[in-house]
C-alpha positions in Angstrom: 26.7 68.4 57.1 30.0 69.9 56.0 31.7 71.0 59.2 35.3 71.4 60.5 37.3 73.3 63.1 38.9 75.4 60.3 37.5 76.2 56.9 40.1 77.5 54.3 38.8 79.1 51.1 41.4 78.5 48.4 43.8 75.7 47.7 46.6 78.0 46.5 50.1 78.8 47.8 49.1 79.9 51.2 46.0 77.8 51.6 47.9 74.5 51.0 50.5 75.4 53.5 47.8 76.3 56.0 46.0 73.0 55.5 49.2 71.1 56.1 50.3 73.0 59.3 46.8 73.3 60.9 46.3 69.6 60.6 49.7 68.2 61.4 49.2 67.5 65.1 45.9 65.7 64.4 44.0 67.8 67.0 42.0 69.9 64.5 39.9 69.2 61.5 40.3 71.2 58.3 38.2 71.6 55.2 39.7 73.3 52.1 37.2 74.8 49.6 38.5 75.0 46.0 36.5 75.9 42.9 39.1 74.5 40.5 39.8 70.9 39.6 42.7 68.4 39.5 46.3 69.4 38.7 47.0 66.0 37.1 48.3 66.0 33.6 51.6 66.9 31.8 50.8 70.5 31.0 50.8 71.5 34.7 53.4 69.0 35.9 56.0 69.5 33.1 58.0 72.7 33.9 58.7 73.8 30.4 55.0 73.8 29.5 54.1 76.5 32.0 52.7 78.9 29.4 49.9 76.4 28.6 48.0 76.2 32.0 48.4 79.9 32.4 46.4 80.4 29.2 43.9 77.6 29.8 40.4 78.5 31.1 40.2 75.1 32.8 43.0 76.1 35.2 42.8 79.9 35.2 40.0 82.3 36.5 40.4 84.3 33.3 40.6 87.7 35.0 41.6 90.8 33.1 42.0 94.4 33.9 39.8 97.3 32.9 41.3 99.3 30.1 44.5 100.8 31.6 44.4 104.6 30.8 48.2 105.1 30.8 48.8 102.1 28.6 46.7 103.4 25.7 43.6 101.7 27.0 45.1 98.2 26.8 43.4 95.4 28.7 45.9 93.1 30.4 45.5 89.5 31.5 45.5 88.9 35.3 45.8 85.1 35.5 45.0 83.4 38.9 45.1 79.6 39.4 41.7 77.9 39.5 43.1 74.5 40.2 44.5 72.5 43.1 47.7 74.4 44.0 46.2 77.7 42.8 48.7 80.0 41.1 51.6 77.7 42.2 50.2 75.2 39.6 50.3 77.7 36.7 53.1 80.0 37.6 56.7 80.2 36.1 58.1 78.3 39.1 60.6 81.0 40.0 61.5 81.0 43.7 62.3 84.3 45.4 61.9 85.0 49.1 62.0 88.8 48.8 64.6 91.1 50.3 65.1 91.3 54.1 64.3 95.1 53.9 60.9 94.3 52.3 59.8 92.6 55.5 61.3 95.2 57.8 59.3 97.7 55.9 56.1 95.6 56.6 56.9 95.9 60.3 57.5 99.6 60.0 54.1 100.0 58.3 52.3 98.4 61.3 52.7 94.7 60.6 54.4 94.0 64.0 56.0 90.6 64.1 56.6 90.4 60.4 60.1 91.9 60.2 62.8 89.9 58.5 64.1 88.4 61.8 60.5 87.1 62.3 59.9 85.6 58.8 63.3 84.1 58.2 62.6 81.1 60.4 59.5 80.3 58.5 61.2 80.5 55.1 63.8 78.1 56.5 61.0 75.8 57.9 59.3 75.6 54.6 62.3 75.0 52.3 64.2 72.0 51.2 66.9 73.9 49.3 69.1 71.9 47.0 72.0 74.3 47.1 72.3 77.7 48.6 74.0 79.5 51.4 74.5 77.4 54.6 72.8 78.8 57.7 70.4 80.9 55.7 68.5 78.2 54.0 66.1 75.4 55.1 67.0 71.8 54.1 64.2 69.6 55.4 60.9 71.5 54.6 58.1 70.4 52.2 59.0 72.9 49.5 61.8 71.6 47.2 63.9 74.4 45.6 66.6 73.7 43.1 68.8 75.5 40.6 68.8 74.8 36.9 71.7 73.1 35.2 72.7 76.3 33.3 74.1 74.2 30.4 73.5 76.9 27.8 76.5 79.2 27.7 74.2 82.3 27.4 73.4 81.9 31.2 77.1 82.2 32.0 77.4 85.1 29.6 74.6 87.0 31.3 76.1 86.6 34.8 79.6 87.5 33.5 78.2 90.5 31.6 76.7 91.8 34.8 80.1 91.5 36.5 81.9 93.2 33.6 79.4 96.1 33.9 80.5 96.6 37.5 77.6 94.9 39.3 77.9 92.4 42.1 77.5 88.7 41.7 75.8 86.5 44.2 75.8 82.7 44.6 72.4 82.8 46.4 70.0 85.7 46.1 67.8 83.9 48.7 70.7 83.9 51.2 72.4 86.8 52.8 73.1 88.7 49.6 70.2 89.3 47.1 72.1 92.0 45.2 73.9 90.8 42.1 73.9 88.5 39.1 73.7 84.7 39.7 71.7 81.5 39.4 67.9 81.5 39.5 66.0 79.2 41.8 63.1 77.0 40.8 60.2 75.2 42.6 61.0 72.0 40.6 61.8 68.6 42.0 62.8 65.5 40.1 61.8 67.1 36.8 58.3 68.0 38.0 56.6 71.3 39.0 56.8 71.4 42.8 53.6 73.3 43.5 52.1 74.0 46.9 49.7 71.1 46.1 52.6 68.7 45.6 54.5 70.0 48.6 51.7 70.5 51.1 48.1 69.7 50.1 48.5 66.1 48.8 50.4 65.0 52.0 47.8 66.8 54.1 44.9 65.1 52.4 46.3 61.7 53.4 45.4 62.6 57.0 41.9 61.7 58.3 41.4 65.3 59.6 41.7 67.1 56.2 39.2 67.1 53.4 38.8 69.0 50.1 35.4 70.3 49.1 34.8 71.5 45.5 32.7 74.5 45.0 32.4 78.2 44.4 32.7 80.3 47.6 29.8 82.8 47.5 30.2 84.6 50.8 31.4 84.2 54.4 28.4 83.7 56.8 28.7 86.1 59.7 26.4 85.9 62.7 26.7 88.5 65.5 29.9 89.8 64.0 31.5 86.3 64.0 32.3 84.2 61.0 30.5 80.8 61.3 31.0 79.3 57.9 31.1 79.7 54.1 28.3 79.5 51.7 29.3 77.7 48.5 27.7 76.7 45.3 28.4 73.0 44.4 26.5 70.7 42.0 24.1 73.6 41.3 23.1 73.8 44.9 23.8 76.3 47.7 25.5 74.6 50.6 26.9 75.8 54.0 30.4 74.7 55.1 30.4 75.4 58.9 33.5 76.4 60.8 33.6 75.6 64.5 36.7 77.8 65.1 37.6 80.0 62.2 37.2 80.8 58.5 40.4 81.6 56.7 40.3 83.3 53.2 43.3 82.3 51.1 41.7 83.0 47.8 44.2 85.4 46.2 44.7 89.2 46.0 41.7 89.2 43.6 39.2 86.8 45.2 39.8 87.4 48.9 38.8 91.1 48.8 35.9 90.2 46.5 34.7 87.6 49.0 35.0 90.0 51.9 32.9 92.6 50.0 30.3 90.0 49.1 30.1 89.2 52.8 29.5 92.8 53.8 33.1 93.6 54.8 34.5 96.6 52.9 33.9 100.2 52.0 30.3 100.9 53.1 29.3 103.1 50.2 30.5 100.6 47.6 28.7 97.8 49.3 25.5 99.8 49.4 25.8 100.4 45.7 25.4 96.7 45.2 22.7 96.2 47.8 25.0 94.4 50.2 24.3 95.0 54.0 27.3 96.3 55.9 28.8 94.0 58.5 32.1 95.9 58.9 32.9 99.2 57.2 36.5 98.6 56.1 37.5 101.2 53.4 40.8 99.4 52.8 39.2 96.2 51.4 40.2 96.0 47.7 42.5 99.0 47.8 46.3 99.1 47.7 46.5 96.8 44.7 50.1 96.4 43.5 51.9 94.4 40.9 55.2 94.1 39.0 55.4 95.1 35.4 58.1 93.9 33.0 59.5 94.3 29.5 61.4 91.9 27.2 64.6 93.3 25.8 65.5 90.9 23.0 68.7 90.4 21.0 69.5 88.3 18.0 72.0 85.5 18.6 74.8 84.9 16.1 75.1 81.3 17.3 72.4 78.7 16.9 72.4 77.7 20.5 69.1 79.2 21.8 65.8 77.5 22.5 64.4 79.0 19.3 65.4 75.8 17.4 63.2 73.8 19.8 60.0 75.6 19.3 58.7 73.6 16.3 56.2 70.8 16.7 58.6 68.0 16.1 61.1 69.3 18.7 58.3 69.8 21.2 57.2 66.3 20.7 60.7 64.9 21.3 61.0 67.1 24.4 57.6 65.9 25.7 58.5 62.3 25.1 61.8 62.6 27.0 60.0 64.3 29.9 57.2 61.7 30.0 59.6 58.8 30.0 62.5 60.1 32.1 61.4 63.4 33.7 64.6 64.9 32.2 65.8 67.1 29.3 64.6 70.5 28.2 61.0 69.7 29.5 62.3 69.4 33.1 63.2 73.1 33.5 61.4 76.4 33.3 64.5 77.7 31.4 64.8 80.6 33.9 68.2 79.7 35.2 70.1 83.1 35.5 68.8 86.1 37.4 69.8 89.5 38.8 68.7 91.9 41.4 70.3 95.3 41.1 69.8 98.9 42.3 68.7 101.6 40.0 70.7 104.5 41.4 73.0 105.7 44.1 71.1 106.3 47.3 68.9 103.2 46.8 69.9 100.9 49.6 68.7 97.6 48.3 67.8 96.2 44.8 64.8 97.7 43.0 65.2 96.0 39.6 64.8 92.3 38.8 66.1 90.4 35.8 65.0 87.0 34.5 67.3 85.8 31.6 66.0 83.4 29.0 68.1 81.8 26.2 65.3 82.4 23.6 63.5 85.3 22.0 59.8 84.6 22.4 56.6 86.7 22.6 54.2 86.7 25.6 52.0 84.2 23.7 55.0 81.7 23.4 55.6 82.3 19.7 59.0 83.2 18.4 60.0 86.9 18.2 62.8 86.4 15.6 63.2 84.3 12.4 66.5 82.9 13.7 68.0 82.7 17.1 67.7 85.1 20.0 67.8 85.7 23.7 66.1 88.0 26.1 66.0 89.6 29.5 62.8 90.3 31.3 63.3 93.5 33.3 61.2 95.6 35.5 61.2 97.9 38.6 60.3 96.3 41.9 58.7 99.1 43.9 56.3 101.1 41.7 54.4 103.8 43.6 51.3 103.2 41.5 48.3 101.7 43.4 45.1 100.2 42.1 41.9 98.5 43.3 39.7 95.5 43.1 35.9 96.3 43.4 32.7 94.5 42.8 31.0 94.4 39.4 27.8 93.3 41.1 26.5 91.5 44.1 26.5 88.2 42.1 29.3 85.9 43.2 29.7 84.5 39.7 30.6 87.9 38.2 34.3 88.7 37.8 35.4 91.7 39.9 36.5 95.1 38.5 40.4 95.1 38.4 42.1 98.5 38.0 45.9 98.4 38.6 46.4 102.1 37.4 49.7 100.9 35.9 52.3 103.6 35.2 50.2 106.2 37.0 53.2 107.6 38.9 55.7 109.7 36.9 58.7 107.8 38.5 57.4 104.6 36.8 58.3 106.0 33.3 61.8 107.1 34.4 62.3 103.7 36.0 61.5 101.8 32.8 63.6 104.0 30.6 66.5 103.2 33.0 65.7 99.5 32.9 65.9 99.4 29.1 69.1 101.4 28.9 70.7 99.4 31.6 69.9 96.1 29.8 71.4 97.4 26.6 74.6 98.2 28.6 74.7 94.7 30.0 74.1 93.1 26.5 76.9 95.3 25.2 79.6 93.8 27.5 82.4 91.6 26.1 80.8 88.4 27.5 78.0 88.7 24.9 80.3 89.6 21.9 80.4 86.0 20.5 76.6 85.8 20.5 75.3 89.4 20.1 73.5 90.2 16.9 71.0 93.0 16.2 68.6 94.2 18.9 65.1 92.8 18.1 63.1 94.7 20.7 62.8 97.6 21.4 65.1 98.0 18.4 68.2 100.1 17.8 66.2 103.1 16.5 64.2 103.4 19.8 66.5 105.7 21.8 64.8 109.0 23.0 62.7 109.2 26.1 59.6 109.7 24.0 60.4 106.6 21.9 61.1 104.5 24.9 57.9 105.7 26.7 55.9 104.8 23.6 57.5 101.3 23.5 56.7 100.8 27.2 53.1 101.9 26.7 52.6 99.4 23.9 54.6 96.4 25.2 54.9 96.4 29.0 53.2 93.4 30.6 52.3 92.2 34.0 54.6 89.8 35.8 51.5 88.4 37.4 52.3 89.4 41.0 49.1 91.0 42.3 49.0 91.7 46.0 48.1 94.2 48.8 44.3 94.3 48.6 43.6 93.2 52.2 46.5 95.1 53.8 47.9 94.0 57.1 48.6 96.8 59.6 47.8 98.3 62.9 44.2 97.6 64.1 43.6 101.4 64.6 44.6 102.2 61.0 41.4 102.8 59.0 43.0 101.4 55.8 44.2 98.2 57.5 42.0 95.2 56.7 43.7 92.7 59.0 45.8 93.1 62.1 49.2 91.5 62.5 47.6 88.2 63.5 45.8 88.1 60.1 42.4 88.7 61.8 39.9 90.7 59.9 39.3 93.9 61.9 35.7 94.1 63.1 34.8 90.5 62.6 35.7 87.6 64.9 36.7 84.1 63.7 37.8 85.4 60.3 41.3 85.7 58.9 42.9 86.5 55.5 46.1 84.6 54.7 47.6 85.1 51.2 49.4 87.8 49.1 46.5 90.2 49.5 47.8 91.0 53.1 51.2 92.3 51.9 51.4 96.0 53.0 53.9 96.5 50.1 55.0 94.2 47.3 58.2 92.3 47.9 61.2 91.9 45.6 60.8 89.2 43.0 58.2 86.6 42.4 55.5 86.2 45.1 54.9 82.4 45.4 57.7 82.1 48.1 56.4 84.8 50.4 52.8 83.7 49.9 53.7 80.2 51.2 55.7 81.8 54.1 52.6 83.8 55.1 50.6 80.5 55.2 53.3 78.9 57.4 53.5 81.8 59.8 49.8 82.4 60.1 49.2 78.7 60.9 51.1 79.1 64.1 49.1 82.2 65.0 45.8 80.5 64.3 46.4 77.4 66.5 48.2 79.4 69.2 51.6 77.8 68.7 54.6 79.7 70.1 56.1 81.5 67.1 59.5 80.3 65.9 62.2 82.4 67.6 63.4 85.4 65.6 66.8 85.1 63.8 68.7 88.4 64.0 71.3 87.8 61.2 72.1 90.8 59.1 71.6 90.7 55.3 74.3 92.1 53.0 73.8 95.7 52.0 76.1 97.1 49.4 78.7 99.3 51.2 78.7 101.7 48.2 74.9 102.1 48.1 75.0 105.9 48.9 77.6 106.6 46.2 76.9 104.2 43.3 74.3 101.9 41.7 76.9 99.1 41.6 
């Protein structure tokens, strides 16, 4: 019989960290349930190839939204990793902790013990940062974090253009000062993707007390309001994986709420619609869905120095060969090597816009956007007020859930995106880009009025693939909380949720880093370890924030 002290559903960013930490003292047995397969092979491990696994059904659940009413009825992809490492095996490998104020906001919203002082020690414990601000970064954790080489002069031009436009620069946005233009960090190590599987799960699986079980989780088995195991489908058979102590869902912001609802935990009326008996009426399950949206602002390059010359089949073959033989060259980076976090307006106290800069002009499907050379900035607001939901399509565990983000449903979202486009144009117009700057490819020089910009956003905005918030953490007496600050599902014993679904509000930047941190911190709670002592060091806040955006 399949049985362990702890049963974790999902071998993703948080689940891998959980498996590693729950098993490290050897006293507890752990089973990790994962529906996906191996992460072996060059398309996952080669950093530059990341657009391939993200668009491959073998590695991706293949979720998509319902038609989004404010985006002209467009259906947007919602990729989630269905593979060892979860989404950390198919993501863009950008490493961002989030801003200190993000976590302080969590604590203010009822997630006591999750303020910045409380989470900083866990970020430091998990990191092995190659570079970064001393005293703020970890240097001996499992997760290797590096900076790119920034050999292309366009990276330097982007950072210098931000400075010329009057913005701050920062040498480490994951240190004391997030605000500004500077180098971007990557979860890449020795030329390979450094996923949660490579960092945490593979070392954990070498221990006798950790095992991996392949199968589709159908529901959590709850007896007398206590989770006792997980029902899975494997080899066309229904099996029970028993948990002596606890079941932990780490199945993503899409699959964790789905599993709770299939198990009778969620909004009672919705469960009844699908013939599911109510174990715990939690109206917040599947609500509070959030994401980041982004646009590409693309510019022609006057000099032939961009990656556009390396997108033909022959060049790709050479890059692949160099990577296979030496783990070096253009295949060994995600090409996101310069970044920025800036504030949109006076009166905003910490950054609410993120930039990824890329020395190429490519479309979302990886094809070139220009006949010649080009470069682009991915830009988007960090804290949209729009909220969506994940609900059941049916009571069948094999059916994909109904995903509605309600993108751009708040009027502020439109003003924010117009500002993002105009601000990017201002940055590209600085002297630092003069030797390289050709015509604007997208949105295009004739797209200037509010109405024209709104139409462009409606047609071209895309998800940054940062879904979160659907099993919100908060006070136990808050009816919309799904879990308490110990990650325990309210109303059911022996059951926790530990992944990006618990975020009360989305954090600044990419979510892989904070998802791993959640796994690290929750592991101490689950096995009753004394939490790491808080570190009360103050982050840098722009002294001009009340008066200026820069």
